[in-house]
C-alpha positions as CSV (number, residue, x, y, z in Angstrom):
1,M,109.1,97.9,108.6
2,D,112.3,96.7,109.5
3,L,112.0,93.6,106.9
4,V,111.3,96.3,104.1
5,L,114.2,98.4,105.1
6,N,116.7,95.7,105.6
7,V,115.9,94.7,101.8
8,A,115.9,98.3,100.8
9,D,119.4,98.3,102.7
10,Y,120.9,94.8,101.2
11,Y,120.2,95.4,97.8
12,F,120.0,98.9,96.7
13,L,120.3,101.8,100.0
14,T,123.8,100.7,101.3
15,P,125.4,99.4,98.1
16,Y,124.4,102.9,95.4
17,V,122.8,105.3,97.7
18,Y,124.8,106.0,100.7
19,P,128.0,106.2,101.6
20,A,130.0,103.3,103.1
21,T,130.9,104.8,106.2
22,W,127.2,105.5,106.9
23,P,126.0,102.3,109.5
24,E,122.8,101.3,108.7
25,D,121.4,100.9,112.7
26,D,121.9,105.5,112.6
27,I,118.6,106.6,113.7
28,F,119.0,109.6,110.9
29,R,119.9,107.3,108.1
30,Q,116.9,104.8,109.4
31,T,114.6,108.1,109.4
32,I,115.4,109.2,105.8
33,S,114.8,105.6,104.4
34,L,111.8,105.1,106.0
35,L,110.3,108.1,104.7
36,V,111.1,107.8,101.5
37,I,109.9,104.3,101.7
38,T,107.2,104.9,103.5
39,N,105.9,107.2,100.7
40,L,107.0,105.2,97.8
41,G,104.9,102.5,99.4
42,A,102.0,104.3,100.0
43,Y,102.1,106.1,96.5
44,T,102.3,102.4,94.9
45,L,99.7,100.8,96.6
46,Y,97.3,103.8,96.3
47,F,97.3,104.5,92.6
48,F,97.9,100.5,91.7
49,F,95.1,99.3,93.3
50,A,92.7,102.3,93.2
51,T,93.1,102.5,89.7
52,L,92.7,98.4,89.2
53,S,89.3,98.6,91.3
54,Y,88.2,102.3,88.8
55,Y,88.9,100.6,85.6
56,F,87.5,97.0,86.7
57,I,85.2,97.4,89.9
58,Y,83.4,100.4,90.0
59,D,80.2,101.1,88.6
60,H,81.2,104.1,86.1
61,S,77.3,104.8,86.3
62,L,77.5,106.4,90.2
63,M,79.6,109.5,88.0
64,K,76.3,110.9,86.4
65,H,74.5,110.6,90.1
66,P,73.6,114.3,90.7
67,Q,76.4,114.7,93.9
68,F,79.2,113.7,91.8
69,L,81.4,116.8,91.7
70,K,82.7,118.6,88.8
71,N,86.2,116.9,88.0
72,Q,86.0,114.6,91.3
73,V,88.7,111.8,90.4
74,Y,91.5,114.7,89.7
75,R,90.3,116.2,92.9
76,E,90.5,112.9,94.9
77,I,93.8,112.3,93.8
78,V,95.3,115.9,94.1
79,Y,94.1,115.2,97.8
80,S,95.7,112.5,98.6
81,V,98.8,113.2,96.6
82,K,98.8,116.3,99.2
83,A,97.8,114.4,102.3
84,L,99.7,111.1,102.4
85,P,103.6,112.6,103.0
86,L,101.7,114.5,106.2
87,I,100.1,111.3,107.4
88,S,103.4,109.5,106.6
89,L,105.3,111.8,108.9
90,P,103.7,110.7,112.4
91,T,103.4,107.2,111.0
92,V,107.4,107.0,110.2
93,S,108.1,107.7,114.2
94,L,106.2,104.7,115.0
95,F,108.2,102.5,112.3
96,L,111.2,104.0,113.9
97,L,110.3,102.9,116.8
98,E,109.5,99.4,115.4
99,V,112.6,99.1,113.5
100,R,114.8,100.1,116.7
101,G,113.6,97.3,118.7
102,Y,110.7,99.0,120.6
103,S,107.8,97.2,119.4
104,R,106.2,93.4,120.3
105,L,107.1,91.9,117.0
106,Y,109.1,89.1,116.0
107,D,110.9,86.8,113.4
108,G,110.2,83.4,114.4
109,I,107.5,81.3,115.1
110,G,109.7,79.3,117.1
111,E,110.0,82.4,119.7
112,F,107.0,82.3,121.4
113,P,105.7,78.5,123.7
114,F,102.8,78.2,121.4
115,G,103.8,78.9,118.2
116,W,101.3,78.5,115.3
117,F,98.4,78.8,117.7
118,Q,99.6,82.1,119.0
119,L,100.2,83.1,115.2
120,I,96.7,83.0,114.4
121,V,95.3,83.9,117.5
122,G,97.0,86.9,117.3
123,I,95.7,87.9,113.4
124,L,92.5,87.1,115.0
125,S,93.0,89.7,118.0
126,F,94.7,92.4,115.5
127,L,91.6,92.4,113.2
128,F,89.1,92.7,116.1
129,F,91.6,95.6,118.0
130,T,91.7,97.5,115.1
131,D,88.1,97.2,113.8
132,M,86.7,98.2,117.6
133,L,88.9,100.8,117.9
134,I,88.5,102.2,114.5
135,Y,84.8,102.1,115.0
136,W,85.2,104.6,117.9
137,I,87.8,106.7,116.5
138,H,85.3,107.3,113.5
139,R,82.1,107.8,116.2
140,G,84.4,110.4,117.4
141,L,85.3,112.3,114.6
142,H,81.6,112.8,114.0
143,H,81.6,114.6,117.2
144,R,80.4,118.5,116.0
145,L,84.1,119.7,118.4
146,L,85.8,117.6,115.6
147,Y,83.9,116.9,112.2
148,K,84.1,120.1,110.4
149,R,87.8,120.6,111.4
150,L,89.0,117.0,110.5
151,H,86.6,114.8,109.0
152,K,84.6,116.7,107.1
153,P,87.0,116.9,104.2
154,H,86.8,112.5,103.6
155,H,82.7,113.4,102.8
156,T,83.0,116.2,100.2
157,W,83.0,113.2,98.3
158,K,79.2,112.2,98.3
159,I,79.6,109.7,96.1
160,P,83.2,108.7,96.2
161,T,85.6,107.0,93.7
162,P,88.4,104.5,95.0
163,F,90.4,107.1,94.4
164,A,88.9,108.8,97.5
165,S,90.3,106.2,99.3
166,H,93.2,108.5,101.1
167,A,91.6,111.6,100.3
168,F,91.5,112.7,104.3
169,H,92.5,115.3,106.2
170,P,96.0,114.5,107.4
171,V,95.3,114.3,111.1
172,D,91.9,112.6,110.3
173,G,94.2,109.7,107.9
174,F,96.8,109.3,110.6
175,V,94.1,109.2,113.5
176,Q,92.3,105.8,111.8
177,S,95.5,104.6,111.1
178,L,96.7,104.8,114.5
179,P,95.5,101.0,115.8
180,Y,97.2,99.1,113.0
181,H,100.5,100.9,114.8
182,I,100.0,100.5,118.3
183,Y,98.8,97.0,118.1
184,P,102.3,95.5,117.6
185,F,103.5,97.9,121.0
186,L,100.9,96.3,122.8
187,F,100.8,92.5,121.9
188,P,103.0,90.2,119.9
189,L,102.6,89.6,116.5
190,H,105.1,88.1,113.5
191,K,106.7,90.9,111.5
192,A,105.8,89.2,108.4
193,V,102.2,88.9,109.4
194,Y,101.9,92.0,110.3
195,L,103.3,93.6,107.1
196,S,101.0,91.7,105.4
197,L,98.3,92.9,107.2
198,Y,99.1,96.5,106.7
199,I,99.1,96.0,103.1
200,L,96.3,94.3,103.0
201,V,94.2,97.2,105.2
202,N,95.3,99.6,102.6
203,V,93.7,97.1,99.7
204,W,90.4,97.1,101.9
205,T,90.5,100.8,102.4
206,I,90.4,101.5,98.7
207,N,87.8,98.3,98.5
208,I,85.2,100.1,100.8
209,H,85.6,103.3,98.3
210,D,84.4,100.8,95.1
211,G,81.0,102.4,94.8
212,N,79.0,99.7,96.0
213,G,77.8,101.1,98.8
214,C,75.7,104.1,96.8
215,K,74.6,101.5,94.5
216,N,72.9,99.4,97.8
217,E,72.0,103.2,98.9
218,K,70.2,103.8,96.1
219,L,68.4,100.4,95.9
220,S,67.3,100.5,99.4
221,N,65.6,104.1,98.5
222,G,63.9,102.7,95.7
223,E,65.8,104.5,92.5
224,G,66.9,102.1,89.7
225,K,63.5,100.2,90.0
226,K,62.0,99.6,86.3
227,T,58.5,101.8,86.3
228,E,55.5,100.2,84.8
């Protein structure tokens, strides 16, 4: 995230927002900047890609399903808009640690002896590490002691649209994103690769709520077949 913060400081925040006497590496300034950048980025990714998916990929016939709720799209958006700032609070604390040099993120390929090979291994291990942990976290959230308190709100949308992709209880949303944030504190990864993977993860989250799972479930149940 320090790549984004550096660009924001250089082109906008330092010349136009903050006083010249406030150093860019001040922890309080970095916290404010990261809060703004994280929320703007989250809303931009959410609305841009969810809208594209909703209008160009999502099967709108699913909205006729009896379990599709009244005003559901509006409710999904409202829930997401309210949840994202709360999810960003603990997220920014981890971004702040990264920006201040506590992670194992690196700038150049030449910083490690195995160069490009290590970069490729890092991408594959990131995908394996995060997918594995999220699987077990998701299973844990379905435990009877946690489900009603944390995870049930996301399953309000039985027939989800792409706008349900970020409609989580804030704790649920942050916990399921945690593997992506803790990976660079445990293993080395290129900063640009980490930022790209983080963006792709958000796009993927929207993509898996595009309604295809619902269509496949209907077909497996024998719905939608022609009658003789």
